[in-house]
C-alpha positions in Angstrom: 0.0 0.0 0.0 1.1 3.5 -0.8 0.9 6.4 1.7 0.7 10.0 0.5 1.8 12.5 3.1 0.0 15.8 3.0 2.4 18.1 4.9 4.4 20.9 3.3 2.3 20.7 0.2 1.4 23.2 -2.5 -1.4 22.1 -4.8 -0.8 22.1 -8.5 -3.0 20.9 -11.4 -2.2 19.3 -14.7 -4.8 20.1 -17.3 -5.1 18.4 -20.6 -7.1 19.4 -23.7 -8.2 16.0 -25.0 -9.7 17.5 -28.1 -6.2 17.5 -29.6 -5.9 13.7 -29.6 -7.1 11.4 -32.3 -10.5 9.9 -31.2 -9.4 6.3 -32.2 -6.4 6.6 -29.9 -8.4 8.0 -27.0 -10.9 5.2 -27.4 -8.3 2.4 -27.2 -5.8 4.1 -24.8 -7.5 6.7 -22.6 -5.3 9.4 -21.0 -4.3 8.9 -17.4 -6.4 10.9 -15.1 -4.4 13.4 -13.1 -6.7 16.0 -11.5 -3.9 17.3 -9.2 -0.5 16.4 -7.9 1.0 17.4 -4.6 4.1 19.5 -4.8 6.1 19.3 -1.7 8.0 22.5 -0.6 10.5 20.3 1.2 10.8 16.5 1.5 8.6 15.2 4.3 10.3 12.9 6.9 10.0 9.3 5.9 8.0 7.1 8.3 10.2 4.6 10.1 7.8 1.7 9.3 7.9 2.3 5.5 11.0 0.6 4.1 10.8 2.1 0.6 10.1 5.6 -0.6 9.4 6.1 -4.3 9.7 9.5 -5.9 7.4 9.2 -8.8 4.8 10.8 -11.1 1.4 9.3 -11.9 2.0 9.5 -15.7 5.5 8.1 -15.7 5.7 4.6 -17.2 9.2 4.2 -15.9 8.1 4.8 -12.4 5.5 2.1 -12.9 8.3 -0.5 -13.0 9.3 0.3 -9.4 5.7 0.4 -8.2 5.1 -3.0 -9.8 8.0 -4.8 -8.2 7.2 -3.3 -4.8 3.7 -4.7 -5.2 4.9 -8.1 -6.4 7.2 -8.4 -3.4 4.6 -7.0 -1.0 6.8 -4.1 0.1 5.2 -1.2 2.0 6.0 2.0 0.1 5.5 5.7 0.4 5.1 7.5 -2.9 6.1 11.1 -3.2 4.8 12.5 -6.5 7.0 15.0 -8.2 5.5 17.5 -10.6 7.7 17.1 -13.7 6.9 20.6 -15.0 7.5 22.3 -11.7 10.3 20.4 -10.1 10.9 21.4 -6.5 14.4 22.7 -5.7 14.8 20.2 -2.9 14.2 17.3 -5.3 16.9 18.7 -7.7 19.5 19.4 -5.0 18.9 16.6 -2.4 17.4 13.7 -4.4 18.2 13.8 -8.1 20.1 16.5 -9.9 18.9 14.8 -13.2 15.3 15.8 -12.2 13.9 12.5 -13.4 11.7 9.9 -11.8 11.6 7.3 -10.5 14.0 7.6 -7.7 13.9 5.2 -4.7 15.1 5.8 -1.2 15.9 2.8 1.0 17.9 3.0 4.3 19.1 6.5 3.4 20.4 5.3 0.0 19.0 7.1 -3.1 18.9 5.3 -6.4 17.7 6.7 -9.7 16.8 5.1 -13.1 14.0 2.6 -13.2 15.7 -0.5 -14.3 18.6 0.0 -11.8 16.1 0.7 -9.0 14.1 -2.4 -10.1 17.2 -4.5 -9.9 18.1 -3.1 -6.5 14.6 -3.8 -5.1 14.6 -7.3 -6.6 17.9 -8.1 -5.0 17.6 -6.4 -1.6 14.0 -7.4 -0.6 13.0 -11.0 0.1 10.9 -13.1 -2.2 11.3 -14.7 -5.6 13.3 -12.7 -8.1 11.2 -11.4 -10.9 14.0 -11.9 -13.5 14.2 -15.3 -15.1 17.0 -17.5 -13.9 17.9 -18.5 -17.5 20.5 -16.0 -18.8 19.1 -16.1 -22.4 15.5 -15.4 -21.3 16.8 -12.7 -19.0 18.6 -11.1 -21.9 15.5 -11.3 -24.1 13.4 -9.6 -21.3 16.0 -6.9 -20.9 16.0 -6.3 -24.7 12.2 -5.9 -24.5 12.6 -3.3 -21.8 15.2 -1.5 -24.0 12.8 -1.6 -27.0 10.1 -0.3 -24.7 12.2 2.7 -23.9 13.3 3.3 -27.5 10.1 2.6 -29.4 7.1 3.0 -27.1 8.0 5.8 -24.6 8.6 8.5 -27.2 5.3 7.8 -28.9 3.5 7.6 -25.5 4.8 11.1 -24.6 4.0 12.5 -28.0 0.4 11.1 -27.6 0.1 12.4 -24.0 1.4 15.8 -24.7 -0.8 16.4 -27.8 2.1 16.2 -30.3 1.0 13.0 -31.8 1.0 12.7 -35.6 -0.7 10.2 -37.9 2.0 7.5 -37.2 1.9 7.7 -33.4 -1.3 5.6 -32.8 -0.1 2.9 -35.2 3.4 2.7 -33.6 1.8 2.4 -30.1 -0.7 -0.2 -31.2 2.1 -2.2 -33.0 4.3 -2.3 -29.8 1.3 -3.2 -27.6 0.4 -6.1 -29.9 4.0 -7.3 -29.8 4.1 -7.0 -26.0 0.8 -8.9 -25.7 2.2 -11.7 -27.9 5.4 -11.9 -25.8 3.4 -12.0 -22.6 1.2 -14.8 -23.8 4.3 -16.9 -24.5 6.2 -15.8 -21.4 6.4 -18.2 -18.4 4.5 -16.6 -15.6 3.1 -13.8 -17.8 5.2 -11.2 -16.1 8.1 -9.1 -17.3 10.1 -6.8 -15.3 
């Protein structure tokens, strides 16, 4: 379960004009709902009974990787959402000078980059590893993650930001179909 702390917060709102998106794309891939996001004026103290803090953003597909492994391993987390258009100074100076999410914090250690954070959580916390034990299958899974970053994400953000062109929906649909085929054939139906 995630806990959202409501201290030291300034409210901010994302607004999206959905009329700029192709109707076929909206029908098959609705936009994430984000009525507001908490913007912390300083990082709140981390509760002692929460082992993992995730600095995230609701629309970030990379942050989803860390949330998924935490859920799969039944890790209690606290999620601090960072407004990516109005990054707080404390986040840039104390957490990630790169200004990207996700970033995880565990036992005072801060780790950025989704796949590195995923690996860290997978190795540090108890439970079955979510990577396959077969090195070849693990390599194929990592290649799929690489392709996800190279082929899907750019189109996802083009779509979400209203900069989609006539090829965006087709590229997204092609990658989703490929992913669905891989998941059907994948042992356990889960990819990291």
